[in-house]
GUKOL-202559 format. One record per residue: residue number from 1; residue in one letter; x, y, z of N, C-alpha, C in turn. Coordinates in steps of 0.02 Angstrom, whole numbers. Example, Ala and Ser with C-alpha at 12.3 -4.5 7.8 and 13.67 -1.06 7.14 Angstrom:
% GUKOL-202559
pos	code	n_X	n_Y	n_Z	ca_X	ca_Y	ca_Z	c_X	c_Y	c_Z
1	a	660	-284	390	615	-225	390	660	-165	390
2	s	642	-112	354	684	-53	357	645	2	394
This chain:
% GUKOL-202559
pos	code	n_X	n_Y	n_Z	ca_X	ca_Y	ca_Z	c_X	c_Y	c_Z
1	x	268	1347	-767	224	1308	-817	218	1234	-791
2	x	164	1201	-809	161	1125	-790	206	1086	-835
3	x	249	1050	-796	291	996	-838	270	936	-829
4	x	255	902	-890	238	838	-888	242	789	-950
5	x	245	733	-946	270	686	-1001	220	687	-1063
6	x	233	705	-1119	197	694	-1176	223	635	-1221
7	x	185	581	-1219	202	519	-1255	207	526	-1336
8	x	257	505	-1360	260	520	-1428	207	473	-1475
9	x	180	508	-1510	132	473	-1563	143	479	-1622
10	x	140	439	-1672	138	445	-1743	91	492	-1771
11	x	103	533	-1811	68	582	-1845	48	625	-1794
12	x	82	658	-1762	66	714	-1713	111	775	-1734
13	x	70	835	-1734	109	893	-1752	83	945	-1702
14	x	132	977	-1684	131	1046	-1633	146	1108	-1664
15	x	109	1153	-1642	117	1220	-1666	145	1253	-1600
16	x	212	1275	-1604	245	1303	-1551	273	1366	-1555
17	x	264	1409	-1503	272	1476	-1509	272	1517	-1438
18	x	316	1566	-1423	311	1601	-1367	240	1637	-1364
19	x	203	1640	-1317	137	1676	-1316	141	1747	-1352
20	x	78	1763	-1380	72	1815	-1423	122	1831	-1477
21	x	133	1774	-1511	181	1783	-1575	145	1761	-1640
22	x	80	1757	-1633	43	1732	-1699	9	1674	-1686
23	x	-5	1653	-1632	-37	1585	-1611	-98	1569	-1662
24	x	-148	1613	-1652	-211	1596	-1690	-210	1610	-1768
25	x	-166	1655	-1788	-150	1658	-1856	-127	1598	-1889
26	x	-73	1574	-1862	-47	1505	-1883	-99	1450	-1878
27	x	-130	1445	-1822	-178	1406	-1811	-236	1403	-1864
28	x	-258	1459	-1887	-308	1467	-1938	-272	1434	-2012
29	x	-208	1455	-2019	-170	1430	-2088	-182	1356	-2085
30	x	-152	1323	-2029	-148	1259	-2027	-218	1218	-2024
31	x	-266	1254	-1996	-340	1227	-2002	-361	1223	-2071
32	x	-345	1269	-2109	-368	1277	-2185	-337	1232	-2208
33	x	-261	1230	-2204	-228	1173	-2240	-252	1100	-2236
34	x	-270	1084	-2180	-300	1008	-2168	-373	1013	-2196
35	x	-413	1070	-2200	-478	1066	-2223	-478	1083	-2301
36	x	-424	1097	-2337	-411	1097	-2393	-446	1170	-2412
37	x	-437	1214	-2376	-475	1280	-2385	-542	1289	-2389
38	x	-575	1230	-2359	-656	1240	-2359	-664	1266	-2292
39	x	-705	1327	-2293	-728	1361	-2247	-779	1336	-2197
40	x	-822	1291	-2232	-881	1253	-2214	-851	1203	-2161
41	x	-802	1179	-2164	-775	1124	-2124	-767	1157	-2047
42	x	-752	1116	-2004	-745	1136	-1936	-664	1165	-1934
43	x	-664	1233	-1917	-589	1262	-1916	-567	1276	-1858
44	x	-610	1278	-1802	-584	1293	-1735	-550	1246	-1699
45	x	-537	1177	-1725	-512	1133	-1680	-449	1140	-1650
46	x	-400	1183	-1680	-337	1198	-1650	-356	1241	-1597
47	x	-401	1279	-1591	-408	1332	-1539	-434	1293	-1473
48	x	-453	1229	-1474	-478	1201	-1431	-423	1145	-1391
49	x	-375	1151	-1445	-325	1098	-1414	-256	1132	-1400
50	x	-248	1157	-1340	-198	1206	-1310	-164	1165	-1257
51	x	-106	1128	-1272	-72	1103	-1218	-44	1134	-1166
52	x	-34	1200	-1176	-2	1237	-1114	-56	1254	-1069
53	x	-119	1236	-1080	-177	1247	-1039	-188	1195	-989
54	x	-145	1150	-991	-155	1084	-957	-127	1104	-880
55	x	-174	1079	-830	-161	1105	-758	-114	1047	-724
56	x	-72	1062	-682	-21	1022	-642	-61	966	-606
57	x	-124	983	-580	-154	921	-545	-209	888	-581
58	x	-219	906	-657	-257	866	-691	-216	812	-725
59	x	-263	751	-748	-229	701	-783	-196	712	-843
60	x	-134	682	-859	-107	698	-913	-140	674	-979
61	x	-152	729	-1020	-199	706	-1079	-177	647	-1119
62	x	-218	607	-1132	-211	550	-1178	-215	563	-1253
63	x	-151	586	-1284	-159	604	-1348	-177	560	-1404
64	x	-172	491	-1379	-175	435	-1414	-253	423	-1445
65	x	-285	451	-1394	-362	438	-1399	-400	483	-1450
66	x	-352	538	-1470	-379	584	-1520	-375	559	-1589
67	x	-423	574	-1632	-413	555	-1702	-361	592	-1743
68	x	-339	559	-1786	-277	588	-1828	-325	644	-1875
69	x	-289	699	-1893	-226	720	-1874	-229	741	-1792
70	x	-171	724	-1764	-161	759	-1695	-122	821	-1695
71	x	-167	881	-1691	-131	942	-1702	-140	982	-1638
72	x	-88	1005	-1609	-104	1049	-1550	-54	1117	-1556
73	x	-83	1161	-1512	-41	1228	-1510	-20	1227	-1446
74	x	40	1261	-1433	71	1259	-1354	119	1306	-1357
75	x	127	1338	-1298	199	1380	-1285	252	1346	-1255
76	x	251	1291	-1256	301	1239	-1218	376	1251	-1238
77	x	427	1265	-1200	495	1273	-1225	520	1202	-1260
78	x	573	1219	-1281	605	1148	-1317	632	1101	-1270
79	x	638	1110	-1215	680	1061	-1168	618	1014	-1139
80	x	561	1028	-1147	503	986	-1127	467	947	-1179
81	x	480	967	-1239	443	936	-1302	459	866	-1301
82	x	415	818	-1338	426	744	-1347	480	741	-1402
83	x	529	695	-1388	581	685	-1435	588	614	-1448
84	x	609	592	-1513	615	522	-1518	679	503	-1572
85	x	719	467	-1567	772	451	-1619	735	407	-1672
86	x	677	381	-1668	655	355	-1731	605	412	-1773
87	x	630	416	-1836	594	460	-1881	525	443	-1904
88	x	508	383	-1882	440	359	-1894	378	380	-1838
89	x	423	404	-1779	368	416	-1729	380	494	-1701
90	x	427	525	-1734	448	601	-1708	388	632	-1723
91	x	376	682	-1680	329	738	-1685	360	792	-1736
92	x	309	837	-1767	336	885	-1810	315	944	-1771
93	x	360	1001	-1783	343	1060	-1744	346	1124	-1791
94	x	303	1167	-1783	308	1229	-1821	316	1287	-1768
95	x	376	1313	-1773	388	1362	-1718	382	1444	-1748
96	x	355	1484	-1722	337	1554	-1746	370	1605	-1693
97	x	412	1640	-1722	437	1689	-1673	429	1755	-1693
98	x	415	1798	-1653	399	1870	-1661	435	1920	-1631
99	x	450	1978	-1654	495	2021	-1618	471	2033	-1552
100	x	500	2035	-1499	491	2046	-1422	459	2113	-1415
101	x	469	2164	-1449	440	2223	-1431	368	2228	-1448
102	x	349	2199	-1510	275	2189	-1518	239	2137	-1480
103	x	286	2084	-1464	262	2025	-1422	236	2057	-1343
104	x	279	2099	-1323	259	2121	-1253	204	2167	-1253
105	x	181	2208	-1310	129	2258	-1307	69	2204	-1305
106	x	66	2156	-1360	15	2113	-1359	-9	2079	-1304
107	x	47	2055	-1270	40	2017	-1201	12	2061	-1149
108	x	29	2124	-1149	9	2175	-1095	-60	2183	-1099
109	x	-100	2202	-1162	-162	2209	-1174	-202	2155	-1160
110	x	-185	2094	-1179	-223	2044	-1177	-219	2020	-1096
111	x	-166	2020	-1060	-154	2002	-993	-200	2047	-957
112	x	-195	2115	-973	-213	2158	-914	-305	2158	-931
113	x	-329	2130	-981	-398	2116	-999	-431	2064	-962
114	x	-391	2004	-962	-422	1943	-938	-405	1930	-878
115	x	-349	1951	-835	-324	1942	-775	-359	1965	-718
116	x	-391	1928	-678	-425	1974	-626	-369	1994	-561
117	x	-309	1971	-572	-257	1981	-522	-213	2032	-542
118	x	-210	2055	-607	-167	2102	-633	-197	2176	-649
119	x	-170	2218	-609	-195	2280	-615	-143	2345	-630
120	x	-89	2316	-646	-25	2358	-649	-26	2406	-715
121	x	26	2459	-714	30	2489	-770	71	2458	-824
122	x	67	2489	-893	112	2460	-947	189	2460	-932
123	x	212	2506	-901	290	2502	-881	305	2459	-846
124	x	276	2428	-784	291	2386	-747	282	2324	-776
125	x	238	2309	-823	230	2241	-852	281	2229	-905
126	x	309	2286	-935	360	2275	-980	425	2265	-937
127	x	436	2300	-882	484	2283	-842	497	2202	-822
128	x	418	2179	-800	419	2100	-778	447	2063	-841
129	x	418	2073	-913	440	2038	-965	519	2038	-974
130	x	556	2089	-978	633	2095	-974	660	2055	-927
131	x	625	2052	-873	661	2014	-810	638	1938	-815
132	x	596	1927	-862	574	1855	-874	521	1837	-820
133	x	491	1880	-786	445	1871	-736	370	1864	-747
134	x	359	1835	-814	301	1823	-842	291	1752	-861
135	x	227	1716	-864	218	1656	-897	271	1646	-951
136	x	289	1592	-947	353	1568	-1009	412	1595	-996
137	x	422	1635	-946	488	1658	-931	519	1702	-984
138	x	585	1696	-989	633	1745	-1040	604	1724	-1102
139	x	585	1774	-1146	573	1772	-1221	631	1745	-1253
140	x	692	1775	-1242	759	1753	-1289	781	1684	-1279
141	x	770	1666	-1207	776	1590	-1197	735	1548	-1232
142	x	675	1565	-1235	632	1521	-1270	637	1507	-1341
143	x	649	1579	-1380	657	1575	-1440	722	1550	-1468
144	x	772	1563	-1431	843	1540	-1455	841	1459	-1452
145	x	819	1446	-1397	822	1359	-1391	795	1329	-1449
146	x	738	1363	-1478	706	1334	-1541	745	1345	-1604
147	x	774	1400	-1600	807	1430	-1662	879	1385	-1678
148	x	903	1359	-1620	966	1322	-1628	943	1250	-1655
149	x	871	1232	-1662	855	1172	-1695	814	1186	-1754
150	x	818	1244	-1788	789	1275	-1848	803	1221	-1905
151	x	857	1183	-1904	873	1144	-1962	854	1076	-1957
152	x	833	1056	-1893	802	985	-1883	749	974	-1937
153	x	749	908	-1956	705	893	-2019	629	896	-1992
154	x	617	892	-1925	550	894	-1895	533	953	-1861
155	x	576	1012	-1884	550	1078	-1858	559	1132	-1913
156	x	495	1168	-1917	495	1224	-1967	488	1290	-1938
157	x	542	1324	-1934	545	1386	-1901	532	1443	-1944
158	x	469	1482	-1919	443	1536	-1953	455	1609	-1924
159	x	454	1661	-1951	447	1730	-1921	396	1764	-1934
160	x	361	1782	-1880	291	1824	-1894	297	1882	-1940
161	x	351	1918	-1934	357	1971	-1982	381	1958	-2055
162	x	401	1902	-2072	394	1876	-2137	334	1852	-2164
163	x	294	1829	-2121	215	1817	-2145	184	1894	-2156
164	x	199	1935	-2119	156	1987	-2119	192	2039	-2184
165	x	252	2027	-2195	283	2056	-2264	254	2027	-2329
166	x	244	1967	-2327	211	1935	-2385	132	1951	-2394
167	x	97	1975	-2336	28	1991	-2337	15	2050	-2376
168	x	67	2081	-2399	59	2148	-2441	43	2115	-2515
169	x	-15	2144	-2547	-32	2119	-2606	9	2122	-2664
170	x	59	2173	-2656	111	2174	-2713	164	2116	-2705
171	x	165	2073	-2651	199	2020	-2653	170	1961	-2628
172	x	111	1955	-2650	56	1896	-2639	82	1822	-2652
173	x	129	1824	-2707	153	1760	-2714	200	1734	-2676
174	x	233	1778	-2638	278	1757	-2576	227	1728	-2524
175	x	174	1753	-2509	132	1722	-2467	109	1657	-2479
176	x	96	1650	-2548	69	1576	-2565	136	1533	-2550
177	x	199	1553	-2562	251	1513	-2550	264	1498	-2486
178	x	250	1533	-2433	242	1529	-2365	177	1463	-2339
179	x	128	1478	-2370	75	1435	-2361	86	1364	-2393
180	x	127	1361	-2452	143	1309	-2480	206	1274	-2436
181	x	238	1301	-2415	300	1259	-2364	284	1239	-2309
182	x	225	1271	-2278	194	1243	-2210	155	1183	-2237
183	x	112	1184	-2283	76	1121	-2318	124	1058	-2326
184	x	174	1073	-2361	224	1033	-2378	254	1002	-2326
185	x	276	1042	-2274	307	1017	-2210	246	963	-2171
186	x	184	982	-2183	148	941	-2146	110	884	-2190
187	x	143	871	-2244	134	815	-2296	63	823	-2312
188	x	44	886	-2330	-19	891	-2355	-17	927	-2431
189	x	-14	880	-2482	0	910	-2554	-70	944	-2568
190	x	-69	1001	-2587	-130	1043	-2611	-120	1073	-2681
191	x	-168	1088	-2718	-163	1124	-2782	-149	1190	-2773
192	x	-126	1218	-2829	-107	1295	-2828	-172	1336	-2816
193	x	-234	1312	-2839	-294	1342	-2825	-316	1345	-2744
194	x	-306	1296	-2716	-312	1286	-2639	-273	1326	-2599
195	x	-198	1319	-2620	-153	1366	-2581	-162	1439	-2594
196	x	-193	1457	-2649	-211	1531	-2653	-261	1548	-2625
197	x	-317	1510	-2617	-374	1520	-2579	-363	1523	-2499
198	x	-322	1485	-2483	-298	1479	-2402	-266	1547	-2398
199	x	-220	1565	-2436	-183	1626	-2427	-237	1695	-2420
200	x	-275	1691	-2468	-321	1741	-2462	-369	1746	-2391
201	x	-394	1681	-2377	-432	1673	-2325	-405	1685	-2259
202	x	-333	1678	-2251	-299	1672	-2197	-264	1738	-2170
203	x	-280	1786	-2222	-241	1851	-2213	-281	1888	-2157
204	x	-241	1931	-2110	-271	1950	-2055	-334	1995	-2065
205	x	-332	2021	-2113	-403	2059	-2125	-466	2021	-2139
206	x	-446	1963	-2177	-502	1917	-2194	-526	1881	-2124
207	x	-472	1861	-2085	-483	1826	-2012	-526	1872	-1970
208	x	-497	1946	-1976	-535	1988	-1939	-609	1999	-1948
209	x	-626	1990	-2011	-689	1997	-2032	-731	1948	-2015
210	x	-710	1895	-2036	-736	1827	-2030	-750	1787	-1972
211	x	-692	1799	-1920	-688	1762	-1863	-702	1798	-1793
212	x	-718	1869	-1792	-714	1909	-1731	-771	1871	-1690
213	x	-831	1848	-1721	-881	1824	-1676	-865	1761	-1643
214	x	-816	1724	-1664	-797	1660	-1634	-729	1666	-1600
215	x	-684	1703	-1617	-626	1718	-1582	-628	1763	-1532
216	x	-667	1751	-1483	-670	1801	-1428	-651	1768	-1354
217	x	-631	1815	-1310	-615	1790	-1245	-648	1835	-1194
218	x	-663	1804	-1139	-704	1844	-1085	-655	1888	-1051
219	x	-668	1962	-1057	-631	2005	-1015	-657	2012	-946
220	x	-624	2041	-895	-650	2044	-821	-704	2093	-811
221	x	-696	2130	-862	-758	2181	-870	-828	2165	-887
222	x	-829	2100	-914	-889	2057	-941	-900	2057	-1013
223	x	-853	2089	-1053	-858	2099	-1115	-812	2039	-1153
224	x	-850	2012	-1199	-823	1956	-1256	-766	1998	-1297
225	x	-707	1991	-1295	-657	2036	-1341	-638	2007	-1392
226	x	-628	2015	-1455	-601	1987	-1512	-523	1967	-1491
227	x	-498	1901	-1506	-428	1900	-1481	-378	1927	-1534
228	x	-416	1933	-1589	-366	1969	-1647	-365	2051	-1632
229	x	-313	2078	-1614	-305	2154	-1601	-290	2189	-1660
230	x	-220	2195	-1670	-206	2239	-1721	-168	2200	-1785
231	x	-123	2146	-1760	-95	2107	-1799	-40	2143	-1846
232	x	-6	2197	-1815	39	2234	-1858	102	2225	-1834
233	x	158	2242	-1873	221	2247	-1854	243	2318	-1841
234	x	260	2340	-1777	289	2406	-1765	244	2442	-1705
235	x	194	2408	-1689	145	2446	-1647	176	2459	-1574
236	x	230	2424	-1565	281	2432	-1502	289	2521	-1501
237	x	301	2544	-1562	321	2617	-1568	274	2666	-1531
238	x	209	2642	-1527	156	2692	-1496	155	2683	-1410
239	x	200	2635	-1397	203	2636	-1323	270	2625	-1287
240	x	323	2630	-1329	400	2618	-1293	418	2687	-1279
241	x	450	2702	-1221	493	2757	-1214	556	2741	-1236
242	x	594	2800	-1255	662	2792	-1273	700	2754	-1215
243	x	693	2754	-1149	722	2729	-1096	698	2652	-1109
244	x	637	2627	-1123	622	2573	-1122	648	2529	-1184
245	x	650	2569	-1226	676	2535	-1303	745	2519	-1282
246	x	784	2564	-1246	855	2555	-1243	865	2504	-1194
247	x	823	2485	-1138	828	2431	-1097	815	2358	-1143
248	x	761	2371	-1187	757	2308	-1222	822	2286	-1275
249	x	840	2336	-1300	905	2319	-1336	963	2299	-1309
250	x	970	2318	-1237	1021	2296	-1195	1023	2226	-1163
251	x	956	2214	-1138	939	2157	-1096	911	2101	-1126
252	x	877	2115	-1198	838	2066	-1223	871	2049	-1289
253	x	875	2101	-1337	903	2086	-1408	972	2075	-1405
254	x	1013	2101	-1354	1086	2093	-1359	1096	2012	-1344
255	x	1057	1984	-1318	1062	1909	-1302	1060	1871	-1370
256	x	1037	1905	-1426	1033	1859	-1487	1101	1866	-1525
257	x	1133	1907	-1501	1207	1921	-1543	1240	1859	-1556
258	x	1274	1851	-1611	1303	1787	-1626	1268	1732	-1641
259	x	1191	1731	-1635	1146	1680	-1660	1125	1672	-1731
260	x	1134	1726	-1764	1112	1736	-1832	1036	1749	-1833
261	x	999	1751	-1778	925	1764	-1775	919	1840	-1770
262	x	887	1879	-1823	871	1952	-1822	802	1950	-1839
263	x	771	2005	-1816	707	2020	-1828	690	2089	-1862
264	x	633	2101	-1894	606	2161	-1913	569	2191	-1866
265	x	578	2263	-1847	531	2295	-1804	491	2336	-1834
266	x	492	2344	-1896	438	2384	-1921	438	2363	-2001
267	x	381	2378	-2039	371	2356	-2106	344	2418	-2139
């Protein structure tokens, strides 16, 4: 990935995550928080602010030229993010982690659709993922580096599966608490009615219904394909062989042992 210096600017927040871990879902929640749940406002500004798409030979983006709130999404690892000992200028980060088995499945379907240079089978892509030979390298290194800082005051660490669990209508109030915690972290005090509306409007089913015409990417076959695919926990079971599952357990998940970080692989 391109390594470049991001100058620390007051009132800058970044949404951080390994790729295909709920990027656009979290962007939708944050967009609605800043728009106070008003769907008539411009909601796609986060989709246009992706620092990881910065090219090595292009000018370093001037973040100070952008109006507040300066909010971006990126897949950058912890070691290259802006840091400051001054609490008044430190950036805030929301990091979303997703179980790696579902990550690699989502990663494969997206990459095989948009990349003109990738024509390999699923099994080979999964092998590359385990070995860290994909953009953003090893999943476990990326996630663990952020997990080590989960208690930092300027970092909110969220698990994708926890958000999906609370999307169940039977535990809707838990979803409200997650939206509330994100809003509070961003210093955006909102009423209970607005929080409730955001929770309803940012559910995967609501986004799928409302945003497919906007959230599309051009596939190499000429189609514009919705970037939201399934948004479920456990889709990996439809693609993993017992051998691949064993390899993930030994070579990816085993590296989480002793860290305290655990994931749900089905709900």
